[in-house]
All heavy atoms as an XYZ file, in Angstrom:
810
protein
N       0.794     -1.136     -0.035
C      -0.016     -0.038     -0.002
C       0.872      1.288      0.003
O       1.925      1.299      0.669
C      -0.862     -0.001      1.215
C      -2.011     -0.998      1.314
C      -2.632     -0.959      2.653
C      -3.035     -0.714      0.212
N       0.446      2.266     -0.762
C       1.180      3.426     -0.851
C       1.411      4.131      0.527
O       2.474      4.567      0.800
C       0.423      4.401     -1.830
C       1.149      5.722     -2.154
C       2.538      5.485     -2.791
C       0.312      6.570     -3.055
N       0.381      4.105      1.293
C       0.523      4.901      2.597
C       1.499      4.175      3.481
O       1.989      4.865      4.483
C      -0.913      4.792      3.326
C      -1.233      3.567      3.995
N      -2.030      2.701      3.226
C      -1.071      3.008      5.131
C      -2.136      1.446      4.003
N      -1.558      1.770      5.242
N       2.032      3.058      3.235
C       3.119      2.436      4.082
C       4.477      2.823      3.565
O       5.491      2.546      4.194
C       3.047      0.885      4.022
C       1.752      0.418      4.705
C       1.433     -1.085      4.504
O       1.882     -1.629      3.425
N       0.844     -1.647      5.454
N       4.579      3.398      2.269
C       5.803      3.784      1.748
C       6.061      5.256      1.701
O       7.210      5.680      1.568
C       5.871      3.295      0.275
C       5.642      1.708      0.163
C       5.618      1.305     -1.280
C       5.406     -0.167     -1.270
N       4.993     -0.660     -2.553
N       5.163      6.132      1.896
C       5.298      7.524      1.994
C       4.623      8.185      3.106
O       3.726      7.517      3.685
C       4.781      8.243      0.621
C       5.529      7.818     -0.646
C       3.360      8.060      0.466
N       5.006      9.361      3.522
C       4.336      9.942      4.688
C       3.110     10.758      4.337
O       2.810     10.961      3.128
C       5.296     10.724      5.542
C       5.720     12.065      4.803
O       5.100     12.412      3.870
O       6.749     12.568      5.341
N       2.346     11.202      5.272
C       1.199     11.845      5.101
C       1.294     13.118      4.344
O       0.405     13.481      3.492
N       2.348     13.944      4.530
C       2.624     15.086      3.778
C       2.678     14.833      2.248
O       2.089     15.612      1.466
C       3.884     15.809      4.243
N       3.332     13.800      1.938
C       3.578     13.556      0.465
C       2.201     13.043     -0.122
O       1.838     13.468     -1.261
C       4.533     12.304      0.283
C       6.002     12.838      0.602
C       6.877     11.577      0.539
O       7.063     10.869      1.504
O       7.488     11.414     -0.572
N       1.411     12.396      0.607
C       0.046     11.929      0.195
C      -0.927     13.211      0.092
O      -1.605     13.335     -0.989
C      -0.514     11.017      1.125
C       0.063      9.573      1.116
C      -0.451      8.788      2.340
C      -0.155      8.850     -0.106
N      -0.783     14.182      0.935
C      -1.544     15.348      0.876
C      -1.220     16.176     -0.336
O      -1.979     16.718     -1.055
C      -1.478     16.131      2.116
C      -2.278     17.447      2.234
C      -3.726     17.164      2.139
C      -1.914     18.110      3.542
N       0.123     16.273     -0.580
C       0.587     17.034     -1.751
C       0.100     16.268     -3.117
O      -0.384     16.931     -4.081
C       2.131     17.142     -1.811
C       2.653     17.989     -0.683
C       2.680     17.495     -3.167
C       4.094     17.971     -0.456
N       0.132     15.029     -3.138
C      -0.364     14.316     -4.303
C      -1.854     14.495     -4.457
O      -2.332     14.774     -5.595
C      -0.119     12.743     -4.156
N      -2.600     14.521     -3.385
C      -4.015     14.814     -3.452
C      -4.253     16.293     -4.088
O      -5.052     16.406     -4.994
C      -4.692     14.710     -2.076
C      -5.990     15.296     -2.058
C      -7.133     14.711     -2.653
C      -6.313     16.485     -1.351
C      -8.392     15.191     -2.588
C      -7.548     17.098     -1.293
C      -8.607     16.466     -1.869
O      -9.892     16.971     -1.901
N      -3.636     17.230     -3.562
C      -3.794     18.656     -3.991
C      -3.404     18.811     -5.411
O      -4.054     19.448     -6.249
C      -3.065     19.627     -3.088
C      -3.714     19.870     -1.753
N      -4.905     20.494     -1.623
C      -3.246     19.625     -0.488
C      -5.318     20.512     -0.379
N      -4.277     20.070      0.363
N      -2.257     18.182     -5.792
C      -1.795     18.254     -7.143
C      -2.823     17.695     -8.148
O      -3.167     18.185     -9.151
C      -0.467     17.577     -7.296
C       0.550     18.097     -8.235
C       1.814     17.453     -8.177
N       2.747     18.143     -7.424
C       3.782     17.610     -6.726
N       3.994     16.330     -6.880
N       4.617     18.396     -6.000
N      -3.356     16.514     -7.745
C      -4.358     15.895     -8.650
C      -5.628     16.721     -8.710
O      -6.211     16.744     -9.749
C      -4.621     14.413     -8.126
N      -6.054     17.116     -7.563
C      -7.193     18.043     -7.538
C      -7.086     19.297     -8.407
O      -8.073     19.672     -9.239
C      -7.611     18.407     -6.082
O      -7.831     17.291     -5.312
C      -8.860     19.281     -5.983
N      -5.983     19.981     -8.253
C      -5.761     21.202     -9.037
C      -5.714     20.894    -10.554
O      -5.949     21.815    -11.437
C      -4.438     21.865     -8.606
O      -3.304     21.105     -8.947
N      -5.318     19.686    -11.028
C      -5.271     19.364    -12.368
C      -6.591     18.663    -12.934
O      -6.638     18.242    -14.031
C      -4.098     18.472    -12.646
C      -2.814     19.124    -12.321
C      -1.656     18.295    -12.541
N      -0.386     19.095    -12.251
C       0.738     18.629    -11.947
N       0.900     17.328    -11.766
N       1.709     19.363    -11.764
N      -7.624     18.597    -12.107
C      -8.822     17.902    -12.395
C      -8.832     16.391    -12.487
O      -9.649     15.855    -13.237
N      -7.851     15.796    -11.993
C      -7.605     14.410    -12.024
C      -8.336     13.780    -10.902
O      -7.756     13.332     -9.869
C      -6.104     14.001    -12.059
C      -5.416     14.733    -13.232
S      -3.608     14.606    -13.056
C      -3.312     12.851    -13.109
N      -9.646     13.596    -11.059
C     -10.518     13.187     -9.946
C     -10.189     11.662     -9.433
O     -10.145     11.501     -8.282
C     -11.997     13.284    -10.371
C     -12.401     14.592    -10.784
C     -12.950     12.739     -9.215
C     -12.033     15.815     -9.647
N      -9.909     10.747    -10.319
C      -9.632      9.398     -9.919
C      -8.344      9.420     -9.274
O      -8.218      8.792     -8.145
N      -7.244     10.102     -9.552
C      -6.052     10.217     -8.887
C      -6.217     10.959     -7.553
O      -5.657     10.486     -6.579
C      -4.985     10.832     -9.671
N      -6.968     11.945     -7.493
C      -7.212     12.694     -6.287
C      -8.017     11.712     -5.233
O      -7.565     11.744     -4.047
C      -8.107     13.913     -6.567
N      -8.962     10.937     -5.740
C      -9.650     10.107     -4.885
C      -8.815      8.998     -4.339
O      -8.848      8.747     -3.117
C     -10.810      9.445     -5.723
O     -11.511      8.543     -4.859
N      -7.904      8.372     -5.148
C      -6.981      7.443     -4.637
C      -5.985      8.021     -3.628
O      -5.786      7.389     -2.591
C      -6.199      6.810     -5.862
C      -7.104      5.937     -6.594
O      -8.185      5.481     -6.317
N      -6.744      5.768     -7.919
N      -5.505      9.135     -3.924
C      -4.547      9.837     -2.987
C      -5.264     10.091     -1.631
O      -4.652      9.935     -0.696
C      -4.008     11.152     -3.552
O      -3.231     10.801     -4.711
N      -6.529     10.523     -1.702
C      -7.205     10.898     -0.512
C      -7.425      9.601      0.307
O      -7.293      9.648      1.553
C      -8.494     11.623     -0.781
C      -9.211     12.077      0.405
C      -8.715     13.244      1.052
C     -10.337     11.455      0.941
C      -9.408     13.724      2.233
C     -11.028     11.916      2.035
C     -10.496     13.042      2.721
N      -7.892      8.517     -0.241
C      -8.071      7.307      0.457
C      -6.812      6.844      1.054
O      -6.771      6.429      2.243
C      -8.599      6.205     -0.425
C      -8.995      4.906      0.316
C      -9.673      3.902     -0.598
O     -10.233      4.196     -1.599
O      -9.684      2.713     -0.074
N      -5.633      6.862      0.358
C      -4.353      6.483      0.937
C      -3.963      7.369      2.174
O      -3.443      6.913      3.182
C      -3.285      6.506     -0.128
C      -3.447      5.347     -1.049
C      -3.180      3.994     -0.497
O      -2.528      3.803      0.493
O      -3.769      2.973     -1.025
N      -4.301      8.685      1.968
C      -4.057      9.643      3.087
C      -4.816      9.281      4.270
O      -4.326      9.272      5.367
C      -4.324     11.015      2.639
C      -4.211     12.114      3.625
C      -2.763     12.179      4.179
C      -4.672     13.475      3.076
N      -6.167      8.880      4.058
C      -6.924      8.491      5.197
C      -6.441      7.204      5.893
O      -6.365      7.063      7.076
C      -8.334      8.387      4.779
C      -9.108      9.575      4.456
S      -9.112     10.862      5.748
C      -7.696     11.875      5.334
N      -5.969      6.242      5.122
C      -5.371      5.074      5.647
C      -4.117      5.334      6.495
O      -3.868      4.841      7.527
C      -4.944      4.041      4.483
C      -6.098      3.309      3.810
N      -7.094      2.763      4.556
C      -6.367      3.053      2.525
C      -7.990      2.269      3.754
N      -7.525      2.380      2.499
N      -3.347      6.358      5.910
C      -2.130      6.815      6.634
C      -2.507      7.389      7.973
O      -1.873      7.033      8.969
C      -1.313      7.813      5.756
C      -0.041      8.236      6.418
C       1.167      7.532      6.326
C       0.171      9.337      7.284
N       2.098      8.228      7.168
C       1.459      9.208      7.706
C      -0.705     10.279      7.818
C       2.039     10.257      8.614
C      -0.140     11.179      8.641
C       1.144     11.182      9.044
N      -3.506      8.348      7.947
C      -3.917      8.953      9.168
C      -4.498      7.892     10.117
O      -4.000      7.979     11.407
C      -5.021      9.940      8.935
S      -4.485     11.367      8.056
N      -5.307      7.076      9.742
C      -5.889      6.124     10.719
C      -4.907      4.998     11.141
O      -4.921      4.433     12.226
C      -7.187      5.476     10.020
C      -8.309      6.451      9.863
C      -9.386      5.889      8.996
C      -8.913      6.777     11.349
N      -3.961      4.664     10.316
C      -2.878      3.735     10.623
C      -1.936      4.251     11.583
O      -1.351      3.452     12.417
C      -2.168      3.191      9.423
O      -3.014      2.506      8.534
N      -1.693      5.573     11.593
C      -0.707      6.169     12.433
C      -1.218      6.984     13.609
O      -0.553      7.456     14.382
C       0.129      7.120     11.546
C       1.037      6.414     10.729
O       1.968      5.696     11.031
N       0.690      6.513      9.325
N      -2.580      6.836     13.750
C      -3.191      7.550     14.914
C      -2.962      6.792     16.181
O      -2.896      5.704     16.120
C      -4.730      7.818     14.658
N      -2.966      7.509     17.298
C      -2.779      6.871     18.588
C      -4.065      6.754     19.217
O      -4.632      7.662     19.873
C      -1.821      7.689     19.477
C      -1.609      7.042     20.863
O      -2.036      5.820     21.004
O      -0.967      7.651     21.681
N      -4.811      5.610     18.955
C      -6.123      5.277     19.705
C      -5.945      4.374     20.854
O      -6.805      3.848     21.387
C      -6.910      4.562     18.684
C      -7.382      5.413     17.455
C      -7.048      5.205     16.276
C      -8.226      6.623     17.749
C      -7.365      6.020     15.103
C      -8.589      7.399     16.708
C      -8.187      7.160     15.475
O      -8.553      7.976     14.389
N      -4.615      4.461     21.321
C      -4.393      3.629     22.659
C      -4.343      2.159     22.352
O      -3.263      1.512     22.315
N      -5.536      1.519     22.310
C      -5.588      0.050     22.139
C      -5.645     -0.510     20.825
O      -5.779     -1.672     20.613
C      -6.655     -0.462     23.103
C      -8.018      0.189     22.780
O      -8.059      1.169     22.000
O      -9.074     -0.184     23.363
N      -5.613      0.300     19.736
C      -5.571     -0.167     18.346
C      -4.130     -0.636     18.124
O      -3.194      0.137     18.178
C      -5.935      0.972     17.335
C      -7.378      1.469     17.626
C      -5.907      0.374     15.898
C      -8.450      0.499     17.703
N      -4.004     -1.887     17.875
C      -2.708     -2.560     17.827
C      -1.885     -2.182     16.615
O      -0.683     -1.906     16.665
C      -2.848     -4.018     17.972
C      -3.397     -4.631     19.227
C      -3.630     -6.096     19.184
C      -4.977     -6.537     19.736
N      -5.231     -7.789     19.435
N      -2.492     -2.331     15.471
C      -1.784     -2.245     14.205
C      -2.629     -2.150     13.057
O      -3.891     -2.269     13.202
C      -0.833     -3.388     14.023
C      -1.579     -4.751     13.927
C      -0.586     -5.977     13.838
C      -1.430     -7.272     13.726
N      -0.695     -8.431     13.606
N      -2.175     -1.931     11.889
C      -2.898     -1.875     10.665
C      -2.521     -3.155      9.894
O      -1.426     -3.718      9.924
C      -2.566     -0.664      9.843
N      -3.641     -3.615      9.219
C      -3.342     -4.784      8.365
C      -4.161     -4.729      7.063
O      -5.454     -4.502      7.135
C      -3.728     -6.104      9.120
C      -3.540     -7.278      8.234
C      -4.001     -8.568      9.086
C      -3.721     -9.775      8.238
N      -4.149    -11.007      8.912
N      -3.543     -5.025      5.910
C      -4.258     -5.150      4.728
C      -4.616     -6.598      4.527
O      -3.743     -7.508      4.658
C      -3.395     -4.707      3.515
C      -4.112     -4.923      2.223
C      -3.420     -4.099      1.095
C      -3.962     -4.418     -0.215
N      -5.217     -3.911     -0.628
N      -5.852     -6.870      4.346
C      -6.373     -8.201      4.189
C      -5.700     -8.911      2.981
O      -5.313     -8.275      2.069
C      -7.916     -8.221      4.075
N      -5.774    -10.251      2.917
C      -5.215    -11.042      1.810
C      -6.357    -11.755      1.120
O      -7.446    -12.004      1.720
C      -4.227    -11.922      2.393
C      -3.080    -11.144      2.961
C      -1.900    -12.108      3.554
O      -2.079    -13.317      3.351
O      -0.970    -11.572      4.081
N      -6.094    -12.124     -0.055
C      -7.122    -12.927     -0.838
C      -8.221    -12.093     -1.401
O      -7.932    -10.874     -1.688
N      -9.276    -12.729     -1.711
C     -10.420    -12.010     -2.335
C     -11.053    -11.220     -1.212
O     -10.718    -11.295     -0.027
C     -11.428    -13.081     -2.783
O     -11.991    -13.713     -1.691
C     -10.841    -14.051     -3.809
N     -11.971    -10.320     -1.660
C     -12.750     -9.438     -0.637
C     -13.396    -10.327      0.433
O     -13.388    -10.018      1.514
N     -14.102    -11.403     -0.047
C     -14.753    -12.242      0.887
C     -13.792    -12.985      1.828
O     -14.119    -13.102      2.944
C     -15.590    -13.338      0.136
C     -16.378    -14.208      0.996
C     -17.270    -15.160      0.150
O     -17.101    -15.312     -1.035
N     -18.122    -15.938      0.866
N     -12.652    -13.445      1.295
C     -11.697    -14.013      2.269
C     -11.076    -13.147      3.194
O     -10.908    -13.477      4.372
C     -10.572    -14.689      1.305
C     -11.017    -15.819      0.422
C      -9.918    -16.207     -0.585
O      -8.988    -15.391     -0.897
O     -10.050    -17.324     -1.127
N     -10.922    -11.845      2.861
C     -10.354    -10.903      3.713
C     -11.269    -10.609      4.822
O     -10.818    -10.276      5.990
N     -12.599    -10.714      4.695
C     -13.517    -10.441      5.807
C     -13.282    -11.316      6.859
O     -13.546    -10.942      8.088
C     -14.963    -10.582      5.243
C     -15.987    -10.563      6.377
C     -15.271     -9.409      4.237
N     -12.876    -12.534      6.736
C     -12.663    -13.504      7.778
C     -11.408    -13.096      8.701
O     -11.278    -13.558      9.809
C     -12.371    -14.923      7.269
C     -13.654    -15.590      6.612
C     -13.705    -15.651      5.212
C     -14.694    -15.881      7.442
C     -14.854    -16.278      4.730
C     -15.899    -16.422      6.934
C     -15.925    -16.568      5.464
N     -10.630    -12.137      8.152
C      -9.568    -11.615      9.046
C      -9.963    -10.540     10.041
O      -9.251    -10.043     10.860
C      -8.427    -11.047      8.112
C      -7.859    -12.063      7.287
C      -6.823    -11.529      6.269
O      -6.408    -10.341      6.354
O      -6.450    -12.293      5.324
N     -11.372    -10.241      9.903
C     -11.878     -9.275     10.908
C     -12.100     -9.919     12.274
O     -12.738     -9.224     13.063
C     -13.181     -8.606     10.353
C     -13.040     -7.515      9.428
C     -14.263     -7.210      8.684
C     -12.502     -6.276     10.083
N     -11.705    -11.066     12.488
C     -11.890    -11.734     13.771
C     -10.814    -11.202     14.901
O     -10.967    -11.632     16.082
C     -11.784    -13.262     13.722
C     -10.521    -13.740     13.237
O      -9.600    -13.012     12.762
O     -10.276    -15.030     13.374
N      -9.865    -10.465     14.410
C      -8.874     -9.951     15.382
C      -9.351     -8.634     15.807
O      -9.690     -7.669     14.990
C      -7.460     -9.816     14.682
C      -6.435     -9.453     15.601
C      -5.058     -9.536     14.920
O      -4.936    -10.072     13.839
O      -4.048     -8.851     15.451
N      -9.434     -8.413     17.159
C     -10.005     -7.140     17.754
C      -8.868     -6.125     17.770
O      -7.664     -6.361     17.816
C     -10.417     -7.425     19.113
C     -11.632     -8.262     19.194
N     -11.573     -9.601     19.658
C     -12.933     -8.038     18.727
C     -12.782    -10.111     19.628
N     -13.595     -9.282     18.990
N      -9.357     -4.855     17.708
C      -8.527     -3.626     17.832
C      -7.422     -3.617     16.772
O      -6.207     -3.255     17.059
C      -7.917     -3.588     19.195
C      -9.155     -3.454     20.222
O     -10.076     -2.888     19.911
O      -8.904     -4.016     21.431
N      -7.800     -3.924     15.625
C      -6.865     -3.932     14.477
C      -7.457     -2.995     13.384
O      -8.754     -3.149     13.086
C      -6.712     -5.311     13.889
C      -6.096     -5.589     12.532
C      -4.562     -5.462     12.825
C      -6.452     -6.900     11.913
N      -6.716     -2.094     12.804
C      -7.211     -1.297     11.632
C      -7.040     -2.113     10.475
O      -5.928     -2.542     10.082
C      -6.282      0.005     11.578
C      -6.790      0.857     10.369
C      -7.975      1.471     10.454
C      -5.983      1.006      9.286
C      -8.454      2.252      9.398
C      -6.434      1.810      8.257
C      -7.613      2.369      8.278
O      -8.110      3.120      7.299
N      -8.274     -2.518      9.867
C      -8.331     -3.425      8.766
C      -8.566     -2.742      7.481
O      -9.444     -1.961      7.358
C      -9.349     -4.493      9.086
C      -9.702     -5.484      8.002
C      -8.986     -6.732      7.835
C     -10.678     -5.557      7.042
N      -9.567     -7.437      6.862
C     -10.598     -6.686      6.244
C     -11.629     -4.522      6.721
C     -11.398     -6.924      5.254
C     -12.516     -4.863      5.665
C     -12.365     -6.038      4.953
N      -7.779     -3.140      6.499
C      -7.991     -2.521      5.123
C      -8.273     -3.724      4.187
O      -7.598     -4.661      4.251
C      -6.598     -1.833      4.675
C      -6.371     -0.667      5.596
C      -6.879     -1.255      3.142
C      -5.019     -0.157      5.436
N      -9.471     -3.555      3.367
C      -9.765     -4.756      2.514
C      -8.593     -5.037      1.523
O      -7.912     -4.193      1.166
C     -11.031     -4.241      1.823
C     -11.536     -3.096      2.705
C     -10.359     -2.544      3.311
N      -8.664     -6.317      1.061
C      -7.686     -6.663      0.129
C      -8.001     -6.183     -1.295
O      -7.047     -6.123     -2.130
C      -7.595     -8.151     -0.039
O      -8.911     -8.679     -0.327
N      -9.167     -5.785     -1.548
C      -9.478     -5.294     -2.912
C      -9.782     -3.706     -2.813
O     -10.554     -3.372     -1.846
C     -10.724     -5.977     -3.544
C     -10.222     -7.437     -3.862
C     -11.918     -5.994     -2.735
N      -9.420     -2.929     -3.698
C      -9.667     -1.496     -3.652
C     -11.053     -1.085     -3.832
O     -11.500     -0.021     -3.324
C      -8.824     -0.854     -4.728
C      -8.589     -2.020     -5.724
C      -8.564     -3.261     -4.884
N     -11.885     -1.902     -4.421
C     -13.291     -1.562     -4.622
C     -14.256     -2.409     -3.751
O     -15.366     -2.757     -4.067
C     -13.722     -1.745     -6.138
C     -13.461     -3.112     -6.636
O     -12.737     -3.909     -6.012
N     -14.047     -3.409     -7.714
N     -13.864     -2.651     -2.535
C     -14.567     -3.457     -1.622
C     -15.888     -2.745     -1.349
O     -16.019     -1.493     -1.213
C     -13.851     -3.516     -0.256
C     -14.441     -4.531      0.724
C     -14.209     -5.866      0.518
C     -15.134     -3.996      1.790
C     -14.841     -6.722      1.442
C     -15.703     -4.981      2.653
C     -15.514     -6.321      2.503
N     -17.008     -3.487     -1.285
C     -18.332     -2.982     -1.070
C     -18.569     -2.192      0.199
O     -18.302     -2.639      1.260
C     -19.410     -4.106     -1.244
C     -20.782     -3.647     -1.032
C     -19.213     -4.919     -2.490
N     -19.011     -0.890      0.040
C     -19.495     -0.021      1.124
C     -18.423      0.544      1.998
O     -18.708      1.630      2.548
C     -20.620     -0.663      1.868
C     -21.831     -0.970      1.045
O     -22.157     -0.276      0.138
N     -22.478     -2.037      1.337
N     -17.328     -0.074      2.379
C     -16.414      0.431      3.330
C     -14.989      0.442      2.638
O     -14.696     -0.248      1.827
C     -16.434     -0.198      4.664
C     -15.916     -1.692      4.460
C     -17.845     -0.267      5.271
C     -15.681     -2.389      5.811
N     -14.192      1.284      3.254
C     -12.765      1.438      2.969
C     -11.873      0.823      3.910
O     -10.718      0.547      3.655
C     -12.428      2.814      2.611
C     -13.103      3.471      1.453
O     -13.143      2.850      0.388
O     -13.695      4.558      1.592
N     -12.359      0.717      5.182
C     -11.538      0.079      6.292
C     -12.534     -0.128      7.433
O     -13.652      0.385      7.434
C     -10.398      0.965      6.627
O     -10.831      2.287      7.016
N     -12.058     -0.899      8.502
C     -12.836     -1.131      9.573
C     -11.807     -1.425     10.885
O     -10.722     -1.782     10.696
C     -13.649     -2.285      9.401
N     -12.430     -1.155     12.035
C     -11.908     -1.648     13.206
C     -13.002     -2.356     13.988
O     -14.094     -1.821     14.163
C     -11.445     -0.352     14.059
C     -10.280      0.382     13.386
C     -10.980     -0.865     15.488
C      -9.884      1.626     14.007
N     -12.691     -3.532     14.471
C     -13.656     -4.368     15.306
C     -13.072     -4.162     16.731
O     -11.941     -4.706     16.954
C     -13.758     -5.780     14.868
C     -14.612     -6.517     15.874
C     -14.369     -5.870     13.447
N     -13.830     -3.588     17.622
C     -13.351     -3.379     18.949
C     -13.521     -4.591     19.766
O     -14.241     -5.483     19.459
C     -14.191     -2.211     19.520
C     -14.159     -0.930     18.828
C     -12.931     -0.291     18.693
N     -12.394     -0.230     20.117
C     -11.353      0.563     20.535
N     -10.623      1.140     19.644
N     -11.114      0.652     21.797
N     -12.767     -4.634     20.911
C     -12.872     -5.706     21.830
C     -14.337     -5.990     22.244
O     -14.707     -7.156     22.472
C     -11.928     -5.474     23.091
C     -11.716     -6.679     23.926
C     -10.818     -7.698     23.319
O     -10.001     -7.434     22.443
N     -11.053     -8.944     23.734
N     -15.090     -5.023     22.366
C     -16.513     -5.055     22.880
C     -17.380     -5.774     21.695
O     -18.546     -6.078     22.052
C     -17.113     -3.724     23.132
O     -17.091     -2.895     21.907
N     -16.775     -5.914     20.578
C     -17.573     -6.476     19.393
C     -18.225     -5.321     18.521
O     -18.665     -5.648     17.448
N     -18.126     -4.086     18.961
C     -18.546     -3.028     18.150
C     -17.624     -2.868     16.886
O     -16.411     -3.078     16.975
C     -18.547     -1.694     18.970
C     -19.499     -1.684     20.043
O     -20.552     -2.454     20.022
O     -19.346     -0.802     20.924
N     -18.206     -2.496     15.766
C     -17.402     -2.261     14.580
C     -17.544     -0.813     14.186
O     -18.509     -0.204     14.153
C     -17.948     -3.085     13.379
N     -16.308     -0.352     13.922
C     -16.122      1.147     13.354
C     -15.882      0.870     11.913
O     -14.821      0.319     11.506
C     -15.066      1.880     13.949
C     -15.166      2.060     15.502
C     -16.234      1.823     16.213
C     -14.184      2.771     16.335
N     -15.980      2.199     17.609
C     -14.669      2.795     17.606
C     -12.833      3.162     16.137
C     -13.970      3.273     18.645
C     -12.137      3.691     17.158
C     -12.679      3.738     18.386
N     -16.769      1.330     11.050
C     -16.644      1.179      9.586
C     -16.377      2.530      9.015
O     -17.018      3.553      9.325
C     -17.858      0.616      9.001
C     -18.411     -0.687      9.620
C     -19.705     -1.032      8.988
C     -17.384     -1.748      9.542
N     -15.285      2.625      8.100
C     -14.960      3.895      7.554
C     -15.188      3.886      5.994
O     -14.889      2.883      5.379
C     -13.457      4.187      7.744
C     -13.130      4.247      9.210
C     -12.762      3.041      9.944
C     -13.162      5.413      9.906
C     -12.368      3.138     11.255
C     -12.896      5.495     11.220
C     -12.491      4.343     11.956
N     -15.699      4.998      5.507
C     -15.907      5.119      4.151
C     -15.480      6.621      3.845
O     -15.916      7.470      4.488
C     -17.292      4.948      3.576
C     -17.434      5.110      2.084
C     -18.809      4.896      1.613
O     -19.710      5.478      2.112
N     -19.000      4.012      0.637
N     -14.542      6.757      2.915
C     -13.955      8.096      2.594
C     -14.321      8.557      1.145
O     -14.399      7.687      0.336
C     -12.518      8.206      2.816
C     -12.130      8.060      4.317
C     -11.682      7.299      2.004
N     -14.588      9.736      1.001
C     -14.987     10.253     -0.420
C     -14.407     11.681     -0.535
O     -14.305     12.381      0.436
C     -16.400     10.094     -0.679
O     -16.600     10.523     -1.986
C     -17.288     10.953      0.261
N     -14.117     12.024     -1.767
C     -13.868     13.525     -2.003
C     -15.132     14.138     -2.657
O     -15.125     15.370     -3.036
C     -12.604     13.644     -2.924
C     -12.848     12.971     -4.325
C     -11.399     13.094     -2.216
C     -11.739     13.301     -5.303
N     -16.139     13.445     -2.891
C     -17.368     13.970     -3.554
C     -18.050     15.036     -2.634
O     -18.107     14.868     -1.451
C     -18.269     12.793     -3.862
N     -18.514     16.039     -3.274
C     -19.201     17.099     -2.499
C     -20.646     16.557     -2.144
O     -21.226     16.940     -1.110
C     -19.257     18.322     -3.336
C     -17.933     18.986     -3.479
C     -17.967     20.259     -4.196
C     -16.616     20.809     -4.404
N     -16.476     21.930     -5.307
N     -21.170     15.702     -2.987
C     -22.537     15.097     -2.756
C     -22.281     13.533     -2.880
O     -21.625     13.102     -3.823
C     -23.525     15.593     -3.812
C     -23.809     17.121     -3.796
O     -24.028     17.568     -2.703
N     -23.674     17.698     -4.915
N     -22.835     12.867     -1.966
C     -22.660     11.443     -1.955
C     -23.988     10.823     -1.535
O     -24.655     11.090     -0.733
C     -21.564     11.030     -1.004
C     -21.132      9.634     -1.130
N     -21.706      8.633     -0.415
C     -20.256      9.032     -1.836
C     -21.237      7.491     -0.719
N     -20.283      7.721     -1.579
């Protein structure tokens, strides 16, 4: 994943560059990677680590059995969410990011 290779400032610059050039697809991808970077590097205390799922989208869902893990689907077009955290309590935090003004 790109967010594991570059820092947040570089992702933000890439997002702004793509936006200013009208490259909506590139801006959207940069923004999603920026959000993964932010959520992977945030200090939520008991969130252990970030993990990109492996296999198909369906196979990756089975990796959500580990609690307090920032989970990123194995496929970029995973249905409805861009990432998730399943808390020790069993509550799920589901994240979806967009650059669209209307959604």
